[in-house]
GUZA-898113 format. One record per residue (C-alpha): x, y, z; residue in three letters. Coordinates in pm, whole numbers, padded with zeros to 5 digits, always signed. Layout:
// GUZA-898113
(mitor (X Y Z) "ALA")
...
END
This chain:
// GUZA-898113
(mitor (+00030 +00012 -00032) "UNK")
(mitor (+00150 +00340 -00086) "UNK")
(mitor (+00148 +00640 +00198) "UNK")
(mitor (-00049 +00950 +00208) "UNK")
(mitor (+00259 +01170 +00083) "UNK")
(mitor (+00260 +01017 -00265) "UNK")
(mitor (+00388 +00736 -00449) "UNK")
(mitor (+00693 +00499 -00270) "UNK")
(mitor (+00987 +00584 -00477) "UNK")
(mitor (+00919 +00965 -00400) "UNK")
(mitor (+00940 +00945 -00037) "UNK")
(mitor (+01314 +00967 -00011) "UNK")
(mitor (+01396 +01204 -00226) "UNK")
(mitor (+01314 +01580 -00382) "UNK")
(mitor (+01459 +01705 -00693) "UNK")
(mitor (+01471 +02075 -00693) "UNK")
(mitor (+01577 +02302 -00926) "UNK")
(mitor (+01547 +02699 -00920) "UNK")
(mitor (+01459 +02855 -01247) "UNK")
(mitor (+01795 +03059 -01204) "UNK")
(mitor (+02009 +02763 -01210) "UNK")
(mitor (+01774 +02586 -01517) "UNK")
(mitor (+01800 +02893 -01719) "UNK")
(mitor (+02157 +02828 -01677) "UNK")
(mitor (+02155 +02458 -01736) "UNK")
(mitor (+01954 +02532 -02071) "UNK")
(mitor (+02248 +02776 -02184) "UNK")
(mitor (+02496 +02554 -02097) "UNK")
(mitor (+02341 +02267 -02326) "UNK")
(mitor (+02259 +02509 -02581) "UNK")
(mitor (+02586 +02630 -02607) "UNK")
(mitor (+02760 +02292 -02602) "UNK")
(mitor (+02489 +02170 -02856) "UNK")
(mitor (+02548 +02466 -03083) "UNK")
(mitor (+02914 +02329 -03051) "UNK")
(mitor (+02866 +01968 -03131) "UNK")
(mitor (+02583 +02031 -03434) "UNK")
(mitor (+02882 +02292 -03611) "UNK")
(mitor (+03162 +02006 -03548) "UNK")
(mitor (+02891 +01723 -03674) "UNK")
(mitor (+02802 +01887 -03968) "UNK")
(mitor (+02544 +02107 -03882) "UNK")
(mitor (+02189 +02065 -03858) "UNK")
(mitor (+01859 +02313 -03928) "UNK")
(mitor (+01687 +02494 -03602) "UNK")
(mitor (+01758 +02730 -03384) "UNK")
(mitor (+01879 +02771 -02994) "UNK")
(mitor (+01633 +02516 -02890) "UNK")
(mitor (+01722 +02280 -03142) "UNK")
(mitor (+02091 +02312 -02973) "UNK")
(mitor (+01920 +02272 -02623) "UNK")
(mitor (+01772 +01931 -02698) "UNK")
(mitor (+02092 +01850 -02907) "UNK")
(mitor (+02323 +01930 -02611) "UNK")
(mitor (+02128 +01692 -02367) "UNK")
(mitor (+02089 +01435 -02606) "UNK")
(mitor (+02483 +01494 -02625) "UNK")
(mitor (+02509 +01480 -02229) "UNK")
(mitor (+02359 +01152 -02205) "UNK")
(mitor (+02569 +00948 -02497) "UNK")
(mitor (+02904 +01142 -02435) "UNK")
(mitor (+02851 +01040 -02050) "UNK")
(mitor (+02766 +00711 -02146) "UNK")
(mitor (+03044 +00642 -02421) "UNK")
(mitor (+03259 +00780 -02154) "UNK")
(mitor (+03127 +00554 -01886) "UNK")
(mitor (+03176 +00248 -02109) "UNK")
(mitor (+03544 +00344 -02219) "UNK")
(mitor (+03625 +00417 -01832) "UNK")
(mitor (+03708 +00766 -01980) "UNK")
(mitor (+03738 +01033 -01691) "UNK")
(mitor (+03503 +01331 -01701) "UNK")
(mitor (+03731 +01624 -01838) "UNK")
(mitor (+03557 +01973 -01748) "UNK")
(mitor (+03204 +01990 -01564) "UNK")
(mitor (+02979 +02285 -01486) "UNK")
(mitor (+02808 +02231 -01124) "UNK")
(mitor (+02420 +02393 -01116) "UNK")
(mitor (+02295 +02394 -00757) "UNK")
(mitor (+02501 +02033 -00705) "UNK")
(mitor (+02420 +01928 -01079) "UNK")
(mitor (+02707 +01851 -01294) "UNK")
(mitor (+02680 +01905 -01652) "UNK")
(mitor (+02953 +01722 -01850) "UNK")
(mitor (+03088 +01983 -02093) "UNK")
(mitor (+03317 +01782 -02287) "UNK")
(mitor (+03121 +01451 -02313) "UNK")
(mitor (+02834 +01704 -02444) "UNK")
(mitor (+02989 +01847 -02729) "UNK")
(mitor (+03156 +01523 -02838) "UNK")
(mitor (+02800 +01326 -02774) "UNK")
(mitor (+02623 +01602 -02952) "UNK")
(mitor (+02861 +01598 -03273) "UNK")
(mitor (+02816 +01167 -03236) "UNK")
(mitor (+02461 +01257 -03235) "UNK")
(mitor (+02434 +01493 -03501) "UNK")
(mitor (+02705 +01240 -03760) "UNK")
(mitor (+02460 +00961 -03680) "UNK")
(mitor (+02145 +01213 -03797) "UNK")
(mitor (+02329 +01270 -04092) "UNK")
(mitor (+02422 +00900 -04178) "UNK")
(mitor (+02047 +00790 -04152) "UNK")
(mitor (+01875 +01057 -04331) "UNK")
(mitor (+02100 +01068 -04626) "UNK")
(mitor (+02376 +01364 -04513) "UNK")
(mitor (+02277 +01718 -04436) "UNK")
(mitor (+01969 +01929 -04575) "UNK")
(mitor (+02170 +02124 -04742) "UNK")
(mitor (+02169 +02009 -05097) "UNK")
(mitor (+02365 +02111 -05394) "UNK")
(mitor (+02214 +02118 -05730) "UNK")
(mitor (+02409 +02017 -06026) "UNK")
(mitor (+02348 +02203 -06355) "UNK")
(mitor (+02397 +02043 -06719) "UNK")
END
C-alpha cells in the first residue's frame, strides 16, 4: 500500500531546481549543442534545437565515457548538479553525425546544372 504523502519511489528524495539554475543549465546545454552541431556537420534549427542536441549529447557522451572508463574532463556544477561539458560536445557531434548518416546527409543539397 502507498503512503499518504505520495508514491513510494518519491518518498525519500526531492529534486528541486530553481528557475535560475534551470536557465543556466539550458544555456550551457545550448552552447554545447551548438558547438557539437557545428562539428558534426550542422543541422537546421535554432537555439532550442541546440539545447535538445546538447542534452542528448550529454547523455550519449557520458554513456560512452563510462563505457570506456574515461575520466570526466570538464564539469560545470549548477546547484549541485554536474553537467559534462566536453562529453556533451562530443556526444552532440556524434549524434548529429549519426543523424546525417541515417537521413542521407545534411539538409543542404547542391544542385548540379547541366
